[in-house]
Phi, psi and omega in degrees: 000135182300144178274182178300342181284356181304327180296309179294323182295324178297312177302317180291326178297319178295315179300313181296322176298313179296318178298319182291334185252347186248005179239140009271003180225125012268356177249129190293323184226145178303326183297350182272004176239125182193173176287125180189155170301135181295334183261006171225067191288349183055238182261359181294145174258345172218126184245145176241123188225126176282113185250348182201138177231136176217152175287133180293147175292341178274004179297134180279155175250158174085203185247155180241132183288133179245351178184191183297324185235004181243134174233147181239141176305136181303148181296155173278120180258122186239139167265124181253130180244118183251146172252128179249126189228137181266143176221099182280145174256011181288162175303154184312316184293340180247359190296313182298313181300320179295321177294325180294318179296316180299310180297317180303312181293321179298317178297317177300316180296313182296317181296321182281345182230074181291343179236119176266125186228175168066219187286359175280344183268148175285181190307297188286329175293317180297316181297331183291334178083353179264140179289159177268118181272128177233146179208154173286130181249155181281134178215119181290161179300326178296316177295318178299316180294331175297325179295324183271345191302324185278002179253161175270006182274145174290152177300139179244148181303123185215164168213163186255144176230138176242145171217163180241133176231160173243145179236121182292144178268149174265355183279121181230166173212151178264133177233155178223162179276157176287120182268314182225148173225135179247129181240129177245147181251124178277116186298327182289317184257341183080011178265149175264162178212157180263000000 
C-alpha cells in the first residue's frame, strides 16, 4: 500500500512519463521537464504543478480486516490535480508555435498512456503493484485564470491532469471474536440477561 510519499511519487511519475516520451523532440533534454510552479519555470520548458488535492468520493470509511484480530483504518483515497504548462525558450517570433507543439505532444502522451507502470513509479507506488491512472481533466479558462490570478505573470498555455492515489493508514485496532457468553435467569421475572 502506498505511503504518505504517494503524492510526491505521483507528480514525479507524470514527470518521468513526459521525460521518457518528449525527449529529444520536442524538448531536447529530460532535465527541462520538472515539478515547478507554472509562473516560475526557471529553465524548465514543461512544468508539472500540483494545484489541488481532494478526498475522492470513492474513499472507503471504517476499518479493513488484515488478519483474525487486526483491523486497519481504510486507506485515504485522494484525487490529485496537476497543471501542465509549456514554457518555450525560442525567440519571440517562434515562441507561441513552440509552446503549441510542446503542449500538443504532452497531451498526446497523457492520452496515449492512461496507466503509468513499472520503473516510472516511485517506491511505494511501485510496491503496491497497481498502476497510476492519469487522464486529462476538464478545466475551464476561468478556472485556469484563477490559478494565475494572484501572480503578476501572464497566463501561459496549460492543461490539467488528474490521477488518484491511496495513502495507507497507520491506525490499527485489535478485535476479537466473542468467546463466551453467560446468560442468567432472573427468578422473579423469568427473563434472561447477559
